[in-house]
C-alpha positions in Angstrom: -35.1 -72.5 -56.2 -35.2 -73.8 -52.6 -37.1 -72.2 -49.7 -35.8 -73.3 -46.3 -35.8 -72.3 -42.6 -32.9 -70.2 -41.7 -30.1 -71.8 -39.6 -27.7 -70.3 -37.1 -25.0 -70.5 -39.8 -27.0 -68.0 -41.9 -26.9 -65.2 -39.4 -24.3 -63.2 -41.4 -26.4 -63.4 -44.6 -29.6 -62.6 -42.7 -27.9 -59.5 -41.1 -26.6 -58.5 -44.5 -30.0 -58.9 -46.2 -31.6 -56.7 -43.5 -28.9 -54.1 -44.1 -29.6 -54.2 -47.9 -33.3 -53.8 -47.2 -32.7 -50.8 -44.9 -30.6 -49.2 -47.7 -33.5 -49.9 -50.2 -36.0 -48.4 -47.8 -33.7 -45.3 -47.2 -33.5 -46.1 -43.5 -30.1 -47.6 -42.9 -29.6 -45.4 -39.8 -32.7 -47.1 -38.3 -31.5 -50.7 -38.8 -29.8 -51.3 -35.5 -30.4 -55.0 -34.9 -27.2 -56.9 -34.2 -26.3 -60.4 -35.2 -26.5 -61.3 -31.5 -30.0 -59.9 -31.2 -31.1 -61.8 -34.4 -29.6 -65.0 -33.0 -31.6 -64.6 -29.8 -34.8 -63.8 -31.6 -34.6 -66.5 -34.3 -32.8 -69.4 -32.5 -33.8 -69.3 -28.9 -35.4 -72.5 -27.5 -38.9 -71.1 -28.1 -38.5 -68.5 -30.9 -41.2 -65.9 -31.5 -39.7 -64.7 -34.8 -39.0 -66.9 -37.8 -36.9 -66.5 -41.0 -37.2 -68.4 -44.2 -34.6 -68.0 -47.0 -34.9 -68.5 -50.7 -31.9 -69.9 -52.6 -31.2 -69.9 -56.3 -30.6 -73.1 -58.1 -26.9 -72.4 -57.6 -27.3 -72.2 -53.8 -27.0 -68.4 -53.5 -29.3 -66.8 -50.9 -31.6 -64.6 -53.0 -33.9 -63.3 -50.3 -35.7 -63.7 -47.0 -39.0 -63.5 -45.2 -39.0 -62.6 -41.5 -42.3 -63.2 -39.8 -44.1 -63.9 -36.6 -47.6 -65.0 -35.5 -50.4 -62.5 -35.1 -53.9 -63.2 -33.7 -57.3 -62.1 -34.8 -60.1 -61.8 -32.2 -62.5 -61.7 -35.2 -61.5 -65.0 -36.7 -60.3 -66.6 -33.5 -57.2 -67.8 -35.2 -53.6 -66.9 -35.6 -52.2 -65.4 -38.7 -48.8 -64.5 -40.0 -47.4 -61.0 -39.9 -44.7 -60.6 -42.4 -42.2 -58.2 -41.0 -39.7 -58.2 -43.8 -39.7 -59.6 -47.3 -36.6 -58.8 -49.3 -35.2 -60.2 -52.5 -31.7 -59.0 -53.6 -31.8 -56.8 -56.7 -29.9 -59.4 -58.9 -32.7 -61.9 -58.2 -35.7 -59.7 -58.7 -38.3 -60.5 -61.4 -37.6 -64.2 -61.2 -40.4 -65.3 -58.8 -38.4 -65.4 -55.6 -40.7 -63.0 -53.7 -43.8 -64.7 -54.9 -42.4 -68.0 -53.9 -41.7 -66.8 -50.4 -45.3 -65.4 -50.1 -46.7 -68.6 -51.5 -44.7 -70.5 -48.9 -46.1 -68.4 -46.1 -49.6 -68.7 -47.5 -49.2 -72.5 -47.4 -48.2 -72.3 -43.8 -51.3 -70.3 -43.1 -53.5 -72.7 -45.0 -52.0 -75.9 -43.4 -52.3 -74.5 -39.9 -55.8 -73.0 -40.3 -54.6 -69.4 -40.0 -56.9 -66.9 -41.8 -54.5 -64.0 -42.5 -51.2 -63.2 -44.1 -50.5 -59.5 -43.7 -47.7 -57.0 -43.9 -47.0 -53.3 -44.3 -45.5 -51.6 -47.4 -44.2 -48.1 -47.8 -46.6 -45.9 -49.7 -43.8 -44.8 -52.1 -42.7 -48.3 -53.0 -44.6 -48.5 -56.3 -42.9 -51.8 -57.5 -43.8 -53.6 -54.3 -47.4 -52.2 -54.3 -47.9 -53.3 -57.9 -46.5 -56.7 -57.1 -48.7 -57.2 -54.1 -51.8 -56.1 -56.0 -50.9 -58.6 -58.7 -51.1 -61.5 -56.2 -54.5 -60.3 -54.8 -53.3 -58.4 -51.8 -55.5 -55.5 -50.8 -54.5 -52.3 -49.0 -56.3 -51.5 -45.8 -56.8 -47.8 -46.5 -59.1 -47.2 -43.6 -56.5 -48.4 -41.1 -53.5 -46.3 -40.0 -50.5 -47.7 -38.2 -49.5 -46.1 -34.9 -46.2 -46.5 -33.0 -44.8 -45.5 -29.6 -41.0 -45.4 -29.3 -38.1 -43.8 -27.5 -39.1 -41.2 -24.9 -42.8 -41.6 -25.6 -42.6 -45.3 -24.9 -40.7 -44.7 -21.6 -43.3 -42.0 -20.6 -46.2 -44.4 -21.3 -44.5 -47.2 -19.5 -44.0 -45.0 -16.5 -47.6 -43.9 -16.6 -46.9 -40.2 -17.4 -50.0 -38.4 -18.6 -48.9 -36.6 -21.8 -52.4 -34.9 -22.1 -51.5 -32.8 -19.0 -48.4 -31.4 -20.8 -50.5 -29.8 -23.5 
């Protein structure tokens, strides 16, 4: 297998892999990123988002890792937040996902980053089992929060939602 940085010519495959991931996660209606948006994010002069692809020995794109830098005030270093890790069904069980994670861990190690982290859906038992097998630990005491849509606009405009209650 070969792991390499994505190139502009890979945009169609990247978009397709994201759609396949959205289907797997039962959220296709939420996957709205366009090829143009992906191109801007991944291939601008100073990208803030990165994509690595894993290819089979026959040159087929088997999966991807989309990631960006995070920062820990506790360690004083950057880390990698893995936004998406996806391996096509036909390639699962062959070590492609582990190879992508090892690749990202190597980047962390070489650059002095202290964390490689990601989120996983609580119903995704195969992923949870796989992540535990490589030594990943769930952060049970932490809960993720998100502000989107109307709540995001209200917060941006300084509306006090507490007064509405």
